[in-house]
LUMKOLPA-542781 format. One record per residue (C-alpha): residue number from 0; residue in three letters; y, z, x. Coordinates in steps of 0.25 Angstrom, whole numbers, plus 2048, in hexadecimal, padded with zeros to 3 digits. Each point is the difference from the previous one (the first is absolute). Layout:
> NUM:ALA:Y:Z:X
...
END
This chain:
> 0:MET:86A:679:BE4
> 1:ALA:7FC:7FE:7F3
> 2:TRP:7FE:80E:7FF
> 3:VAL:80E:803:802
> 4:GLY:804:7F8:7F3
> 5:THR:7F5:805:7F8
> 6:SER:803:80E:803
> 7:THR:810:7FE:7FD
> 8:GLU:7FB:7FA:7F3
> 9:VAL:7F5:80A:7FC
> 10:GLY:80A:80D:806
> 11:GLY:80C:7F9:7F9
> 12:GLY:7FA:7FF:7F2
> 13:ILE:7FA:80E:801
> 14:ALA:80E:805:804
> 15:LEU:807:7F9:7F4
> 16:LEU:7F7:804:7F6
> 17:LEU:802:80E:804
> 18:GLY:80E:7FE:802
> 19:ILE:801:806:80E
> 20:GLY:80C:7FB:809
> 21:VAL:801:7F3:7F7
> 22:THR:80C:7F9:807
> 23:LEU:7FA:801:80E
> 24:VAL:7F2:7FB:7FB
> 25:CYS:807:7F3:7FA
> 26:VAL:806:7FB:80F
> 27:PRO:7F1:7FF:806
> 28:LEU:7F9:7FA:7F3
> 29:VAL:80E:7F6:7FE
> 30:PHE:7FC:7FE:80F
> 31:THR:7F1:7FB:7FC
> 32:MET:804:7F8:7F5
> 33:LEU:809:7F8:809
> 34:VAL:7F8:7FE:80C
> 35:ALA:7F5:7FB:7F4
> 36:MET:80A:7F7:7F9
> 37:PHE:803:7F9:80E
> 38:THR:7F2:800:805
> 39:ILE:7F8:7FC:7F6
> 40:HIS:806:7FD:7F0
> 41:ILE:80C:7F8:807
> 42:HIS:7F6:7F5:801
> 43:PHE:7FE:7FE:7F1
> 44:GLY:80E:802:7F9
> 45:PHE:806:805:7F5
> 46:SER:7F5:7FF:7F6
> 47:ALA:7FC:80D:7F7
> 48:VAL:7F4:7F5:7FA
> 49:ASN:7FC:7F6:80A
> 50:THR:7F4:7F9:7FA
> 51:ILE:7F8:7F7:80A
> 52:GLY:7F7:7FA:7F6
> 53:VAL:7F9:801:7F1
> 54:THR:7F1:801:7FD
> 55:ALA:7F7:803:7F5
> 56:ALA:801:80D:804
> 57:GLY:810:800:7FD
> 58:PRO:80B:7FF:80A
> 59:GLN:7FC:803:80F
> 60:PHE:80E:808:806
> 61:GLY:803:7FF:80F
> 62:PRO:808:80B:809
> 63:PRO:80C:805:7FB
> 64:GLY:80D:7FD:805
> 65:TYR:80B:80A:806
> 66:GLU:804:802:7F4
> 67:ILE:7F8:80E:7FE
> 68:ASN:806:804:80C
> 69:LEU:80D:7FF:7FC
> 70:ILE:7FC:807:7F2
> 71:TYR:7FB:80E:80A
> 72:ILE:80A:7FD:809
> 73:ALA:80B:803:7F4
> 74:THR:7F8:80A:7F9
> 75:LEU:801:808:80E
> 76:ILE:80D:7FF:801
> 77:ALA:802:806:7F2
> 78:LEU:7F7:80B:804
> 79:ALA:808:802:80B
> 80:CYS:80E:800:7F9
> 81:SER:7FA:80B:7F4
> 82:LYS:801:80F:7FF
> 83:PRO:7F3:808:7FF
> 84:THR:7F8:800:7F4
> 85:PRO:7FE:80E:7FB
> 86:LEU:7F2:801:803
> 87:SER:800:7FB:80F
> 88:VAL:7FD:806:80E
> 89:ASP:810:7FD:802
> 90:ALA:807:806:7F5
> 91:LEU:7F5:80E:801
> 92:LEU:806:802:80D
> 93:ALA:80F:7FD:7FC
> 94:ASP:7FD:80A:7F5
> 95:SER:7FA:80C:80A
> 96:ARG:80C:7FF:809
> 97:GLN:80B:800:7F6
> 98:HIS:7FA:80F:7FC
> 99:ARG:7FF:805:80D
END
């Protein structure tokens, strides 16, 4: 089942970079972030910097908490609510429909 999450993140990331169906692509990506947050990251708490020790080489950091998932979810919601940029595929398709 891990291939579903990986495919969603890779395919969704490529679609976001190209600007293809951004609003629709954000939905499964938000769902993926929620699953990751509630199954993995929630156990580490809300901490941007989780220092687990200090050695001679410097501080040793632990796994991130769920704050990174919240940042990704907020960013995806902002993208879903925004208009297409001029260089996105969505904007090019909208322009071609207007010229018909």
